[in-house]
N, C-alpha and C positions, 0 to 999 in steps of 0.2 A: 536558477530557473531556466527551463528549456522552453523554446517557442511552442512546442507541441502541447504544453500544459495550459496555454492560453486559449480562451474561447470568447465569443461574443454572444451575449444574451440580453434581451430587453434594452438594446442600444447602450450597452456598457461592456467594457473589456473586463474579463474575469480570469482568476486563476483559482482553481479548486473552490469555486463558488464565491470567492471574495473579490470585490471590485479592485481594479488596478487603475490608478490615476496617472502614473508615470512609469515609463519603461526606459531604463538606461541601456541603450542599444550597443551591443558588442559585436554585432554581425558584420561581416565583410561583404554581404549581399546588400550593397548600399541603397539599392532602389527596390528591394523586396520583390525581385523578379522570380525567385524560386517558388514553386507551388507550396512548399512546406512553410513559407513565410507569408502566406496569403492573409492570415489573420492580422498580422501587423500592418500589412498594406491597407487592409480595410479599416483598421482602427485609425491609421494615420489619415486616410482620405476622408473619413467621416468625423474626424476630430473627437474620437472617443477617449483619447488619452494623450498626454504629452509624451512624445517619443524623442529622445535626445541621444546622439545626433539623429537627424531625420533626413530623408532624401533631398529636400530642398537645400538644406545646409551643405550637403556634399556637393550638389550641383553648383552652388555659388562659390564655395570656398576650397573644395578639394579636387574637383574634376580637373585633370591636367589639360584638357582642351582649352580651358580658360587662359592658360599660359600663352597660347598662340595669339590671342587677342592682346593680352597685356604686354607682349613683347613686340607688337606691331605698331610702330610710331604713327604711321598714316591712319590706321584704323582708330587709334586712340584720339587723334586730332579730329577725325570726323565725328567722334562721339562727344567732342567738346572738352577733352582733357586739356589742362593748362600746359604750356611748355615746360614748366618746372616739374610737374607731375610726370610728364612723358620722359624727361631726362632722368628722373629718379628711377622710374621703372626700367628704362633701357639699361641703366647702370647696374641693376640688381638681378634682372631676369635674363638668362641666356636666350638667344633667338630660338623660338619654338614654332613648329609647323605641324599641322595635321598630316598624317601620312596618307596622301591620296595622289593619284597621278600615275605616270608610267613606271612600272616596276623596275625596268632596267636603269632608268635614271636614278632611282633611289639606291639601287644596288651599287652603281658606280660611285655614288657620293657617300656611301654608308660610313666610311671611316671618319667622317667629320661629325657624326651624329650619335646620340644615345637614344635608343628607342624604348618607349615606355607605354604600357596600356593606359588609356585615359582614365579608367576607373580602378586602376591597380593600387596596390599597397605593399609596403615592406619589400620593395624591389622585386616582387614576384612577377615573372614574365618580362623583365626588363633586359635589354641586350645592348652592350657596347658595340658600336658598328664594326670596329676593326676585329671583333671576335665573333661576328655573326656568321652562322652557317646558313647554307641554302635552305635547309629544313626550317630553321627558326625564322628565316626571312619570309618564308611563305606564311607563317603565322602572323608576322607583323603586317603583311600586305592584306591579310584577310579582313582587316578593318578594326577600328577602335583605337589605333595607336597614334601617339604623337612622337615627333623627333625633336630632340633638344640638342642644340649645339654643344659639343663636348667642351667642358670647362675644367681644366685640371684643378684638383683640390689644392688648397694651401697645405704646407707641410711644416712640421716642427721636429727639431732634433731632440732626442733624449738619450740618456746613458742607461744601458741595460747590461745584463750579464754578458752579452755578446759585444759590448762596446757601444759606440755612438751609432744610433740608427735613426732613419727618417721615418716619421709617422704622418699619415694624412690626418687632416682635422675636419671634423663634421660639427658644425655649430647649429643649434636649433633654438628658436625663440618662440615661446608660447604666449600668445596674446589674447586678450579679451577686451571688447569694447574699445579697440584702437590703442590699447596700452599693453606693453610687454609685462607679463606677470612672472615669467621664469625663463632662464636660459640654461642650456645644457650643452656639453661638448663631449665628443669622443675622439680618442686617438686610435688609429687602426692602420692596418696594412692590407693590401689586396684590393679587390674590385668594389666591395661594398662594406659599409660599416658593420662591425661585429664585435663580439666580446671574446672571441677566440684568440686574438692576437696576443702573444706573450708580451707583456709590458704595455699593452693597450688598455682600453676601457674608458670609463668616465674621466673627464679632466676638468679642473677648475676654470672658471672664467672671471677675469678681473676687468672691471669697467674703469675707464679713465675719463675724467671731466676735462675736456679740451677748451672749455670756455675761459 
């Protein structure tokens, strides 16, 4: 189904004359800002159908600007977070800041940071500071970016046709209602996770009960 097939008539969302109660949203225009997505924005604002995921869900759980708050111990304390919660968040989330302020200051400190668009996805528009060009830096400073302290990924050795090689590890946990439903891992080489690395790809995860 394409967005341009949707329409609103008599206070209901329709496709080819048939009512639509739920839309599984695969768009990466997370807030329906594009004019071509106006019908979905209207349907969401008027609650004419269930849209999942919806803009509020992205704002709460996926917008990277939230990481600047979640990695700020003082801000969390002011909000009433317990010391245990703050300690847990500090141990899991690299220091994150909104990219605002003097450009030259950010440029001089760039090698310690990874720059990501707040509403980005799939590593698009992301830059590692030590590989940042002046042209890309101007895009970062134009607004909407966060800077996250560079944290080297963990690595695992494995034997390939070329001998023993080091592979970076990416682990993802999929959660719902506060419980982990699924875990997935990738082995890769290079700057971002991918399926192009010879000998890389999905990897098994084994859990160990330490109790």
